[in-house]
N, C-alpha and C positions, 0 to 999 in steps of 0.2 A: 509511413509507419516503420520502414526499415531503419530509420534513424534513431530508434529508441531502444533502450535496454529494459526488459521486463524484470522487475525486482520484487521478490517476496520478502517482506520484512518480518523477522522473528526477533523482536526486541523486548517483548514483555518478560516480566519476572515470574509469571504463572503462579503467584502467591494465592490468588483467589481461586484459581482452578484446581490447584493441587498437583498437577502434572503438566507436561508440555502440551498445551492446548492445540498447537498446530498438528500434532500427531494423533489427536483424538479423532474419532470417526463420527460423521454425521451422514445419515442416509447410506451407511455402509462404506463410505469413503473417508479417508483422512481429510481433514479440513485443508491441509497443505496441498493435497492433490486436487481438491475442488478449485482452489485459487489458481493453481497452475493450469487447470483445464480452461479457465476463462482467459488467462494471460496468453496462452499459446495461440489463441485465435487472433491476437493483436501484435505480439512482440516476436521478432525473429530469434531472439535469444533471451532465455530466462535464467536468472541467478537467484541465490538466496543470501541475504545478509542477516547474521544472527549474533546476538551478544553471548551465546553459548554454542559456538560452532561445533564443538565436540558432540553435541546431542544429535545433530542433523547429518552426520556423515553418511547415513544410509538413505538420504532423501533422493539421491540420484540427480542432484543439481550442482553446478559449480557453486562453491561456498566460500564465504569470506567473513571473518570476524570484524568487529568495529575498528576503524582506524584510530578512534579515540575511545578506548574502553571506558565504560562508566558514564557516558554522556547521554544515554537514553536514546529515544527515537530520533532526535535531531542528529545525534552522532551516527545513527544508522543511515539517515538520509545523506549525510556527508560521505559515508562509505560508498553508498550507491552511486552518487554523482561522480566521485573520483574513479570508480570502476567504469562508469559509462564513458568518461573522458578517455580513459586508457583504451577502451574498445573502439574509440572513434565514433561514438554515438553522441547525438546532440543533447540527450537527456535520459532520464530514467522514469519509467511508468511504475509507480510504487503502489503495492497493495499489501495490506496487513495480512499476516499468516492465519488470522483467526476470523476471517470474513467468509463464511461458506457460501454466501449467496450473491456475491458480486457478479453481475452479468457481463458477458463479453461485449454486448452492444454498448453498454455505458463506457467501457474501456476504449472501444473504437471511437466513440464520440470525443472522449478526452484526447485521444491521440490525434484525431483529425483537427482539433482546435489548436494544436501546436503550430499549425501552418498559417494561423491568422496574422494579419498585418495591422498595426505593428506587432512584432513577434512577442508573445508572452514568455515570461520566465517560469511561470507556474500556471497550470490549468487545474482547477479544483472544483468539484461539484459541490453545490450548496447542500446543506442538510439541516435537520432540525436540532443539531447538537449545539453545545455551548459556544463553539468557535464560529458557527455559521457556515463552515465548509468542512468537508471530510478530507483532512490532510493525508490520511493513509489510504486513499484511493485517488491518487493525483499524479500529475506529471510535473517533474522538475527539470529545468534546463541546466546544463553544466555551468551556465553563467551565474548560477546561484551560489557556487562554491565559496566565493569570497565572502558573501553575506552570511552564509551559514557558519563559516569559520569565525567571523567577527562575533556572531551571537554566542558561540561556544567560548570564545576567548573572554567574554564578559560574564561567563557563567549563566547565561540565559538559555535554558534548555527547553523552553516551550517550543512546540513543533512549528508554531507560526511566528517565532521570535524574529525572523528575518524578512517577513512579508512586506514590511514598510519600505524595505530597500530595493524591492524588485517589482516587476510588472506582473500582477496577478490577474488572470482571467477566471472569473467565477462562472460556472454553468448555472443559470438560474434554477431555482428549485422546481418551478413548474416544468422546465425542460427535463430535469433529472427524473421527474415522476413519469415521464413517458417510458422509461425503462423499468419501472416497477416501484414498489413502495420503499421509500428511503429507509424506513425503520427495519425492513427486511434486508435490503441490499447492503446496508452498512452495519448490520448486526455483528457485534463482536462477541465471540464466545469466551467470556472471561470467567464465568462461574459454572458450576454444575447445573444450576437452574437455567442458565442461558443455553447450555448444551441441550437440555431437555426441550426447551422451546424450539431450538434449531431442529431437533429430531422431529418434532410435530410438524414444523414447516416443511421439512424435507419429505415427510410422509404425505402431506397434502399436495406437494409439488408432484410427487410420483403418482399419486392418485389422479391428478388432473391430466 
């Protein structure tokens, strides 16, 4: 686990939320801080990649803007991977800045699976979403850099645009569920309504 860089991704435009969702509070804590609290149990170093870096100067984390501005989340992953390579890490454990309930135990399992043989380039948990996996709670090896660059060069900005070129290890959904309800763990706070739901979940978590 010392071989990975923990990366919080702040790539969204916040158009549906109305303000910067990573800085919104759920259960009395900023969502950004909740994500960091999970990552700190797994990653020896945590950084922030943002498409508006000027917004997050007070976040208290090393910060970098996108190396290819305007290329969305995939450009953010490229930034994370290049940063990981610069730091001598094998890859980046990436978590979206708006996931308040990602558990450290799931992140540890993702990190542990990077040691599998043959070595994976990507480790991603399965989810009930349209992609079948959760690409913004996943590990990416620096060996993906070329494939990500080629996807961006052909203007394919889908987060999974390069998956066919690399070795992807999926954590089966039934194993993901050992760590909690995927609908909660991978909840993105994109709208005020989703924040209200997150507040209710946080209150129930606190009560439990």
